[in-house]
N, C-alpha and C positions, 0 to 999 in steps of 0.2 A: 555319283557312281563310284563304286569301290574298284581299286586296281585289281589285276589278275590275282588269283588265289596264291600263286607261287610267291607273291610279294607280301603275303599276309601270314606270317608265322603264327603258330598256335600260341595261346596265352601261356601254356606251361613252358614252352621254350623261351619265351620272352621273360617270364618271371625268373627262370633259372639264370639266364644271362644277366639280368639286371641285378639280382642278388649277388652274383659272383663279381660283377663289375664294381658294385658299391662297396663290398666287403674286402675285395682283393683276395678272396680265398674260396676255393671250391668247398672246403670243409665247413667254413662259416655259412656259406650259402645253403649247404645241405642241412645243417642244423636249423637254420631259419625256416626252411621250407618243409622240414620233416621228411627228407629224402636221404638216400645214401649218397656218398661221394661219387660212386660210379654212375648213379642215375643222373646226377647233375652234370657230370662230365659228358655223358652220352647226349643229354639234351643240348648242351652248348655245341658239341660237335655236329649234331643234326641241324642246328640253326646255321652254323657256318657253311654246311653243305648246301642248305636251301638257298642261302644268300650268295654263295660263291665267293665269300670274303672271309679272310682270317680275322677274328675278333680279339684273340688273345695270343700272346707270346708265352709258350710254356718253357720254363727254366727250372729244371729239376723238380722240386716240390712246390714251386710258386707259379703264379700266373700274373701277367701284366698286359693291360690293354694295348692293342695296336692303336695308332692314330685314328684309323677308321673306326675301330671298336669304341674308342673314347667318344667320338662324335655320335655314334649310334646309341651308346649307352645314355647320353644326355637326352636324346630325343625319345627313346623308349621309356625312360624314367618319367618324363613329362606326360607321355601318352598314358602310362599306367596310373599316374596321379589323377589325370582327368577322368579316367574310367572309374577310379575309386571314388572321386567326388560325386560323379553322376550317380553311382550306386548309393552313396550315403544320402544324397538329396532325394532319391526315389524312395528309399526306406523311410526317411523322415516324413515324406508326403506322398504316399502311394497314389493319390489321385492326381498327381502332377501339380503344377503351379508353383514351382520354385523360381525365385528371381534372385540372381547373383549380381550385386551392385557394388561397383568400385566407388569409394568415397575418399575425399580429402580429409585428413585426420581431424582438423579443427572444425571444419564444416560438419562432419559426421557427429562429432561430440557435442557441439553447441547448437546447431540448427536442426539436424535431422533426427537424432536419437530422442530428444524430448517430444517430438511430434509424431514419431513413427507409430506409436500406439493407435493413433486415429486411423492410419491407413490399415493396420492389421485388424482393427475392430470392424472397419467397413469391408475388408476382404479377408475373412478368417481362413479361407482355403489356401491362401498364398503363404508360402514360406519365404521369408526375406533373409538373405545372407549378405552381410556387409564385409567387404574386403578393402583394406587400405591400398590406395593407388596414388602416387604422387605425380606420375608422369603419364602422358598418353601412351597407348599400347595398341597393338594390332588385334582387333577382335577375332580375326580368323584363327589366331593361335592362343587364345585365352578362353577361359570358361565363363567369363563375365557376360551378362546380358546387356548391361548398361553401366554408365559411370557418370559421376559428377565431374565436370571439367571447368577449370577457371583459366581465363586468359583470352586470347584472341579467338574469334569464331572459326577455328581451323582444327580439324581432326580428320586426316585422310581416311576415306572409306567409311565414314560414319555419318548418320543423320544427327541433327542437333535441334533441341528445343531450348529456346531462350528462357532463362529463369529470372535473372535480375542483373542490374549493374551493381558493382561494388564501389562503395564510397569509403575512403579511409579518413581517420581523424588522428591528430597527434594527441596521445593520451599519456597520463602519468599519475602517480599517486598524489593526493592532496599535499602531503608533507614535502614531496619532491618539488611540486610547483611553488610552494611557499619558500622553500630553502633556496631555490635558484631565481626567485623573483620573476617568474615567467608572466609576461603580460602581452607581448607582441611576438610575431614570427621571428624578428631579429634576435630576440632573447634566446631562442633555441640554439643559436650558433655556438654559444658558450656553455651549453648544458650537455651532459652525457646522453648520447643517443643509442638506441637499441636497433639492431639491423637483422633482417631475415635473409639468410644466404640465397634463397631463391628469388629475392627481389633486391639485389645489391645496390641498385641505383634509386630506390624509392625515395630516400630523403633528398637526394639531389633534385629529383623531379618535383618534389613537394616545394622545396625552397624556390625553384624556378617559377612554379605556379604563383608563389607569393611575391615574386619580383624581389627576392632577397639574394644577393650575391653571396656565394660561399666558396671556400677552397676545399681542400681534402677533408672529409668527415671521418671521424673515428668513433669507436665504441664497441660494445659487446656484440657478438654475432650469435644468432640462434638458428636452429634448423627447422623449427616448427613454431607456429603461432602460439600454441598452448603454453610452452615454456616462456615465450616472450611476454605473454600477458601476465604470467606469474612474476616475471622479472620486473615488469613495469609497476605492478601492484606493490611489489616489495621495495620500490624506490630506487631501483638500479639505473633507471634512465627513462627517457621519453620514447615512446614507440608509435609508429604509424600502424593503426589497427582498423580492420573493417568495423564500421559502426554497428552493423546488424549482428555481429558476433560477440560484442562485448556489452550487450544490454544489461546483463546481470551485474557486472562490475560497476557500470555507470549507475545503475539503480541503487546498489548497495553502498556507493560512495568509495569503493576501493580504487576506482579510477575516475579521473575528471579530465575534461579537455585541457590540454596543456596551454593552449592559447586559442583565441577565436580567430579563425582563418577561413579562407575560401575552401569549400569542399573539393576534394580531388577524386575523380573517378579513375580507377586503376585497371579495370577489366570487367569481364562479364562471366556469369555462371551459366553453364548450359548442362542439360541432360543429354548425353550422347549414347548412341546405340547403333548396332549394325542394321542397315536398311532391311535385310531379310528377316529381322525379328519384329518388325513393326506390328504384325498381326498376332504376336504371342500374347495371350490374354493377360498374364501377370504384368508384363511390361506395359501393355495398353492401360491397364488399371492404374499402375504407378504413374504413368505419364499424366493421366487425367487428374490424379490426386495432387501431384506436384504443381501442376498448373493452377489448380484451385487454391492451394495453400499460398502461393506467391501472389495470386490475384487478390486474395483476402487481405494479405499484408499491405499491398499497394493501396487498396481502398481504405484501410485503417489509417494509413499515413497521409491520405489526401486531405 
């Protein structure tokens, strides 16, 4: 249910306000919107009267947002962005059927993108948009229909479909393994190690799983798996990497297991989505396709 009309300013008033707030100039806003300065000024004044709140401080020929205006500008800008995205999606697919999916960068690059053609072939009426998301978010305030989540099975306000467990292996280049004489888990204590900043204790947990005591560990820090894989392949160090995401490097011999050790599970992958979107047909189709893909992979590995 929409709020009372008096709390829903017209699009023209909001567009004038947002442009002036973003540019810090009535003149610049007028040029951007193709209006006169006086027209933009009148629209901003009309918005302030409707809201009963001052949005700008007028100082001679300049304007400056009030604290209330600054907060309002951020929210209006996000609302206009969402309207724009909805319009673009509708234009791209007038029959409907757009699915906006949040993906983890390396998962999206290595697992999803090479396979997504099969989904689009099976569902040609669905437009799939991929957006990078590294952290959980609130679906109520985002335009995404679903997201790929890694970690514990927790996402407040969302339903979750289990996809798979993640297993990591210590991997490095063949030359690095030979150079450092790696044969057992204890050998890795004296070798350069690569770390992911979102999993700062991964190596400590791995050594504990192998019953190998370690003190403080050092090494290069990476913010994404993609660059860490490249670093490991270039011989910069050994890295703990998800086995299912480095199949290409293992097959091509760019990476090899640094040592033979007990497999460590580090978390789970889930498809998450707002409960009220469960009947949305593009999401339902994607859920079914994802379940089928992971089930096929489990059977192939059995």
